[in-house]
N, C-alpha and C positions, 0 to 999 in steps of 0.2 A: 639602702647600704648603710652599714655602720662604720663610722670613720674611726680608727684608733685614736686615742686620747692625745698623743704626741702629735700626730698628723694634724689633728684639729686645732691644737695650739699653735702648731707651726703656721697654719693658714691664718689664725688670728692675728699673728704677729706681722704676717705679710700684708694682710688686708688693712691693718691699722697703720701701717708705716713704722711700727716700733722698733723694726732691726735697724733701720738707718739711724733713728735718734739714739738707741743703745750703742751703736757703734761709735757715733760722735762723742757721746758721753764717756764712753770707756776710755777713749784718748785723751779728752780733756781732764777727766778726773785723775786717770793715773798719772798724768804729767803734774797736776796739782799735787798729788801724793809725793811723788818723787821729789819736786822742787821743795816742798814743805819740809820734809824729812832731811833733805840735804843742807837746809838752813839750820835745822835743829842739830845736826851732828856737827856742822860747821862751827856754830855758836858755842856749843859745848867744848870742843877741841880748843877754840881759840880762847875760851875762858878758863882754861886749864884744867878742865874737869878730869879726873883720873879714875872715877868709878864708872865702869861700864855699866852697871845697873842703873845708873842715873839715866844714860843715853837709852838704854833697853826700855825702862818704864815712861820715859818721856816720849819716845818713839812708838811705843805702844798705845799709851794714852792719846797722843796724836793721831794715829791711825784708826783706832777705834771711834774716836770722836769725829773725824772725818767720815767714816763709814756710816755712823748714825745720822750724821748731818746730811750727808749726800741722799742716803736712803730715804729718810723722812722728807727732806725738803724736795726731793724730786717726786716722791709718790704724791705729796699734797699738790703741787705745782702740776703735774701731768694728769691728775684726777680732776683738778678743777678745768684744765683745757679740754678734756675728754668729755666731761659732764657738759661743757658749753656746746660742745658739737653734737652730743646727744639731744640736747635741748632744741638746738637749731634745726636738727634732722626731724625730731618729733613735730615741731612746729609746721615744718615745709611738708610732712607727709600726713598731718593731722591725725596722728595716732601715738599711742604708748607704746615705746620700744623695749620696755622693761621685759627681761627674760629671751630677749632674741639674740641672734649671733653677733649682731652689731654691738650689742651693749656688752656681751661676754668679751668680744674682741678688744674692746676699749679698756675694759677692767684687766684683761689679761696684759696689755700694753702697758698700763701704769704700774702693775706689780713688775714686769721684766725690767722696765726702764729704771724704776727706783733700785731693784737689786744691782743692776749693772752700775748705777750711779753711786751706790753705796760701797760696793765691793772692790770696784777698781782702785780707787785712792788708796783703800785699806791695805790691799795686796801689795801695791807698788810700795806703799811705805814700809809694810813689814820686811820686804825684801832687803831694803837698805839697812836695817838694823841687825840683820843675820850675823855680819862680822864680829859685833860686839859681844855675841855669845862665846866667841873663840878666845876672849880674854880671860885669863892671863897667858894663854898658849901664844898669843901675838900682844904686843903692847897695843894700848888705847890709841896711840898716834897711828898705827899701822892698821888697825880696825877702822879708824876715821877715814884713811886714804882709801882702803878697800871699799868702804860704804859709798864714797863719793864716785870712786871708779864705777862701782856696780849701778849708782844712779845714771851715770853718763851712757853706760851700756844699755839699760832699760830705755832711756830716752832716744838712742839711737834705734832700738827695734821699734819703738812707737813711731819713728820716722820712718821706717820701712813699711810698716803697716799703712800708714797715711799714704805713702806712694803707691801702694797696691791698689787703694781706692781711687786714688786720683790719676793713676796711670802715668805718674812722673817718674823721673830718674830717682831709683831707690836710695842710691849712695848719697846723692844731694840732700835728700829728704831727711835722712838720718843724721848727716852731719848738720844739718840746720838745727835739729832738735838738740843734737849734743852742744853745738854753739850756744843755745840758750841756757844749758845747764853749767857751761864754763862761765859764762857772763853772770849768771847766779853766783856761782862760787867767788868770782872775783869782787862783785858788788857786796855780798855778804861780808867777805875778808875785811874789804875797806870799812864797811859801816860798823862792825863788831871787833875789830882787832883791838888790843889793849891799847895802842898807840892812838887809835881814833877816839877813845874815850876820855 
């Protein structure tokens, strides 16, 4: 029986445990992307930057860099772990596993984990710079506040996603994630406000 390619990849991901790894990385790295851009937005605003293009360029540059860093770093790390597992398995089985479904599953896992690791912080970060595209229809200050509010909303939804996985109370999980965002805003504000310099 010929298995359709999508079903085959789904089986590879399930057998390799990549879905659980990708799910964790999605949350962790989207979280990183949101907090990083919240820091960029707040730093620019508190520094008195009036050019939305500066925030857009810095935000896009940061999100692209996070994406490339996440993707390449995760791929190399995941591939190294999977290669070690393959070598252990080959040693135990006394045979070369090249070309087998096991190796294909591990390679698929490395690629999927790398894609999730790179895309999740980049998308989260890009979401937060969207309000700056509305300047001059809105002021740069309003764009900054909308961006920070959007960051808190994204964090809340990440908390809901985690609650679904852990089967905990969704509202509490969402609020905990938002609290980290609020604390980040407070700490960055204290650290980079003109009075603190």
